[in-house]
N, C-alpha and C positions, 0 to 999 in steps of 0.2 A: 669380759673380764677386768675390764677398768671398770664398769658399773658394778659389780660384784668386791670387786676391794673396796670401793666407796661406799660398801653397803648402801646401793641404791638398786630397790627389788628390780628383778626382770622378768619381763614375760616374754616368750617366745612363741611364735606361729609356726608350727611343723607340719609342714602340707604331704610329704611323703609318708610312706609306710616305714621307710626306716631315715631316721635322722639324718644328716650332714653331720660332717666331723665334730663342728662348733657344737651343736648342740648336743650330742653325743658328749663332750667333754664336760659339759656346765649344765648337763642332766641336772644333776642331784640338786645344782644351787638355785636353780629358779624359781620363782615365786608361782606363777603358773606356767602349764604347757598348754599351748590353744593345737590341738590337734584334728586331723582329717580323717584318720584310720584306728578304729578300736588296738589293733597290735601294734601301735606306737606307744601305747601308755607304759608298756615294760620298760622304757628307757627312761622315766622319769620318776618321780616318789608319788607314793599311792597320794593320793588326794588331791594332787594339787595339776590334776591333768582335766580337760573339758574336751569333748568333741563339738567343734564348733564349727567345724568346716574352712575351706579358703573362699574368702571374700570374690563371690562372681556378680559378673553383670546381669542387673536385673531381666535384661533382655533374654537370657537363656531361660531363666526362669517362666516367660509370658511364652514361649513358645510351645504351640499346641500339638496333641498327639496329630501324628499324620496318619491317616487311613492309607492303607495298601492299595494301590493301584497295579494296572499290566503290566507296568515297567520300573524296575528296580532302580529308583533313585542310589546312585554309589556316590560317595566324597571321599577324596583320597587327597590327603593334607601331609605333610611332613613339616609342618610349622612353618614360619616366617622364612626359614633357611632351607627348607625343602628339606629332603632325603632322597640320598641317591638309591636306597635300597627300593626306597617306595618307589621311585620313579621308574627305576629297572623291571620290576617285577609289573606295575601297570603297564609298561609297554610289550611284555612278553605275554602277557594276559587277553588282552586285542583279541587276538586269532584267536585264541579260545572260546571267547563269549561270542565272536563273528562263526564261527565253524561248530557252535554249539546253537545257534539259533535263537540264543540266551537273551530275552529283553532286558537291555541296560541302558542307563544312561549316565556317562559317567562325569561328574566334573572335578579336576585333580586340580590342584595346586603344587607347584613344583618348586617354588623357590626360584632365584632369579638364575642362577647358573644352570639349570637343566631345562631351562624353559623352552629357549627358541627349538633345539634339537626334539624335544618332546612333542611340544607344538606341532612342528612340521610332521613328525610321524604320524601322530594322532589323525589329522585332516587325510591321510590316506586310508585311515582303519576300517571305513565304512561304521564306525560305534559313533551314537550320536551322544553330544554331552559338549565340554568344553576344558581347555588346560589353559590356566592362567596363572603368573610368576604369584601372585599374592590375594589374599582375600580380604578384604576391606571389612567386610561386613560378615562376621562367622555367624552373630546366630542368624543372618537371611541365609547363609548355605546350609548349616543345622535344619533349619525349618523345612527344607525340601527333601531333606536325605533320609532313605530308609534305614542306611547302613553307613558309620562311617570308619575308614580306615586309617590308623595314625599314628603316632607315637603315643607314651603313656608319661608324661610328663603331670606334676601337680595340676597345673592350669588347666590342662587338656581333660584331665580325668573328672575335674570338677566342673566344666561346662558341660561335658557328654554327660555327666551325672543329672546336673541342672536341666538339660533338655530332654531328658528321657531319651538319650538315643542309644542304642545296641551299635556296639563296635565291634572291630578288631585291631586289638592293640599290637604294634611292633616295637618292643622298646629299643630305645637308643642304648647300645651294648656299653658304649665306653661312658655313661653318666656316672657321676660320684657314685661310689657304694652300691652301684646297679640299681638306684633306686627307682628308677623307671621298672626295673622287671618286678619290684616289689610291690608297685602300684597296679600293675596289669594283674600280677597273683592275686591281690586283695578283690579287683575287680572281676574276675575270673570267678574267684569262689563263690562270690556273692551273685553270680550267673548274669552279671549286667555285660560281660565282655568274653572273646575268645582271645588268647594268648597266643602270639605267634612270633617265636625267636626269631631276630634278625638273621641271622645265617640261614634261617629254613624257609624265610620270605622268598619267594620266585613267582612268576607266571604262574605257574601251575599249582601254587600253594594256594596263590590270592583267587584265580579260578574256583578251585575246590571248598574251600572254605564261604565264598559268596554263594555257591551254589546251593551247599550244606543248609546255611543257615536261611536262606529266603527260600528253598522250596518245604525247609519242615515248619506245617501247620501250625503258626500262631507263635513261634520261635523269635522272632525279631520284637513280638508284643511282649512276650515275657521278659525278653533282656531290658528292653525300654523301661519297663516298669520296675525291674532289678532294678538298675542305672538311678532312680530316684532316689532308692534308698540312703544311697552314698550323699545325696542332695542335703545341702544347710541353708536354708533359706536366713536371710538376717543371720551373717558371720559376721559381717561388718560391725553390726549394731554391738553383737554380741561380746566383740574384740573390744569394742571403746567401753562397755560396760564395765569389763573385767579390768581395763585398765584403770578407771576411775574408782573401783573398787580397792584394788592393789597400791594405789599412789595413796589413798587415804592414812595408810599406816607405817 
């Protein structure tokens, strides 16, 4: 607001499908709006928007396509703080995977709060994989994953798109303006993800959606290719170009 009052051009980067309060409030006054989803354009003046995507580390773009093996590599992550919903759903699902004889290897990032309990229970589950509190090298974790189960913040969906990874998105229900749900809906419409609401996610749902997606011939591959349509290489460079252009006037 101070910049607008001083007649200094404002460029906003709005990576979510629905803008936050501030960007909605000043949207009609901005010089340019750099977006990640086409549906966000309606919140800003015509001719001032561009789909640049959110800058993502180059390592995600360099992740190669992964051929399917006999075992499904499942990555479950609730972000750096973890997710109580995903932690509980995962624990409930182990028995179902085991009883079904489903060939799965699970890497589960719990966050610090749920780590010890989940790790100890997982050690008794007879399921292959590991439970960790934090993943420092997420590109490496994505590289070995056949399917990712995670939240749907802007950074997460941008990394999924860049790495061409199919996903089951479980939006955090208390995110501002429910923007994570809007992100997940956009990814699902594009064929890149399956949306499961937080209140519906439990062990049975987790097992069922993994079984459905991984046993349908070519489904994960189709979802991965669909995810890449949301990826925008060079987003940081393009944002810098726009700033230089706007700054000249």
